[in-house]
C-alpha positions, 0 to 999 in steps of 0.5 A: 402866827407868823409874828410869833415865829418871827418873835421866837427867831429874834429871841433865839438869835439874841440868846445866842449873841448874849451867850457869845458875848458872855463867853468872851467876857468871862471865859478864857482859854490859856488867857485868850477869850473863848469864842464860839460861832452861832452854831456852836453857841446853839449847842451850848444853849440846847436843853433837849433830853436827847441831842445829836450833834453832827460835827463835820471835820475841823468844825471845833467838836471838842471846843464845843463840848468843852464850852458846854461843860464850862457853861453848865458848871459856871452858869447853870451851877451843875456840879462837875461830879454830875457830868460825864463825858465818854470819849472814844479812846484814852488820847481823846479823853486826855485832850478833853480833860487837859482842855478843861484844865486850861479854862479860867472863869473870871480870871480863876482856874475852873479846876485846881488841876486836870479834872477827870470828867472825860473817860472811856467806856472801858475806864468807866466800867473798870472803876465800877467793877474795880474790886472784882476784875483782873484785866488781861494785857494786850500783850498777853491776850495777843500771845494767847490768841496766837497760840490758840490759832497755832493749835487749832489750825496747825500753823507751820513753824516756818510761817512768816511773821507777816503771815502770823500777824495777819492771822492774829489780826483777823482773829482779834477783829472777829473776837472784838466784833463778836464781843461788841454785838453778841455779848449777851448771847453768843448762841445767836452768833453760832446760829448765824454761822450754822445757817450759812451754806457749807464752804470756805466762809463758813469753815473759816468762821467756825474756826474763828468761833473756836478760837474765841471760845478757847480764848474766853475759856482761858480768861475764865480759867485764869480769872482774867477779863478783857475790856469788852467783857468788862463793859458787858459786865458793867451793864448789869451792875449800874444801880445808881448814878449822879449824872445830870448830863451824859456826853458821848464823843465820836458817836458815829463809832458807837456799838451795841455794847456801848448802847447797852451801857448808856441805856443802863446808865440812863435807867439809873439816872432817868432825868439825865440829858444826853448829848451825842457828838460825831460825824457820820462822814467819818465813821471808819471803825466798823472793823472794830465793832462801830456801827454808823446805824446808831448815828443815822437813826439816833431818834430810834434809840433815844426818842424822848424829846430828841433834837438834831443840831449841826456844826458845819463850819470847817476852820481847818482847811482852805476853801478848795479843800473843803469844797472838793471834800463836800463834792466827793461825799455828795457824789459818793454817798449822795449826802449834800450836808457838807461843810462851810469853809471858815477861813481864808487860807489859800489852798490847792489840790494836786494830782500826780502820776509818779510814772511820769518821773523818769528814772535813769537805768540801771537801777541799783539793788532790789527787784527792778519793778519795785525799785522803780516805783520806790524811786518814783514815789521818793522823788515825787515826795521829795519834790513836794517837800522842797516846794513847801519849806517850813510847812508841816507835812504828813504822809498818809496811806491806806495801809502800813504796807505800800506795794513796794515797801513798808510805809515807815521804811519809805518815810525813813528813806526821805531822811530827817525832815523837820515837820514831817510825819506819817501814818495810816489814814485810820490813825490820822483822824483828828490830826492835821498838817499844812500839807498832806500827801496821799500815797498810792491812790490808784483805782483798785488799790484804795479802795481795793476790791473787798478781800474778806469774801463775805466773812463778816456778813454775819456782823452786817457787812455787805458790799455797799456798807464796806464801800461806804466805809472806804468813802468815809475813810477817803473823806478823812484823808481829804480833810487833814490838810490846811493848805495843800493836798497832794494825791499821788498814784502810779497810773491814771489807767483804770481797767474795767474791774476797778472802775467802781473803785475809782475815787478820783472820779468823785472829785471835781476837776474845777479844784484839781491841778496837775503836779507834773 
């Protein structure tokens, strides 16, 4: 029995090596040999009916998906029309298709132009139902939802644009999550709301439900449909499909609506193999309807001939950054399945308390406290930029609004700096830079106490899931830099209420250096 196990291991290893050599010989990416590590190669060779791949940050997720598609077309002779790749958004869809267009097989382009193997769930549904849908634009949709809000809750005319934007954001989030989770029976949502104890939360949800109902009535009356309704309708319209392979990217952000569509697609082509790729440590889209449950319990939803594979090597970041990100997640959510460092980049993580920066008084215009914080952060960031000449620098924050001004306004105050960019941490997923600067990572600010007051418990949210989502968001931030990470805060003081929100306590001091 032992001899058989050893023989099987040896054959598997040889197959992986053979595949790696075959790719180097036959496949080129922009003229360069297409290399795969052994974990990526195993995924290309995998032939289970249902496979979940955990691809940690910087591990070459898209590279592996493209490699498997190329292998299926060139070696296994699967026609491209029999392969579909579901990407999370249009940007990811475009990236996959453009990468496929760059591939050559034995010196010849694999495709005559940019292929359309990758799509979004919404685009797939649109093509399926194109003859009977009239999509509402986001601009028209937002304007209508805002008018409905103003009518139902009587928004005063002098309400600030910021307040209106917050109201609109809450309403859109409620509608999107309801459409993702209760699309087949909204009466279940009504029953959940009705079962709540009378009070502010129930009253708010009843208002949001009225807004959603009015919005849906408007769409029906105008002969319009939104993206989620489009996908829901497509679930019942799939009759036949040619697919032999179905890929799902960013599977950690899967939802019940998307699951229903994939199940309908599998019913139409029952022999199709499914490959779902994602990273549960980067599941950060619960607010938009994503639910990491489908990742964590993959076998429950796709039990037939199921396998789980792992791509653990981070080729983006230096060893200190990788190790501390692992340390953070193991301490925060007790998961020890982290990354391995795949390069020899010198890396460092710095902590900086900007309150140590002395600003001469008197300060110029503006509120004195806010102006002081602004000047301290501006000088700290300017110092970091000066220390890293010629490097790409990305500034990240939890929200678009800092405590003292808007994020874009703050970055504009730094002047024109080559290689400098900024975004919220949510929008930074998939991006990278040589140097990353995190702003306002104070206990109680990131993460801050949950301010939803239980509003979304009807969708499965609770204190634990919300805090874990914040842990995952911080992990995304920790894994954006290649070489240096700067974590800035206003004060190291932590009051009693904020102690459980102190993410810095989950970092290892062995990998941290003081900035000042």
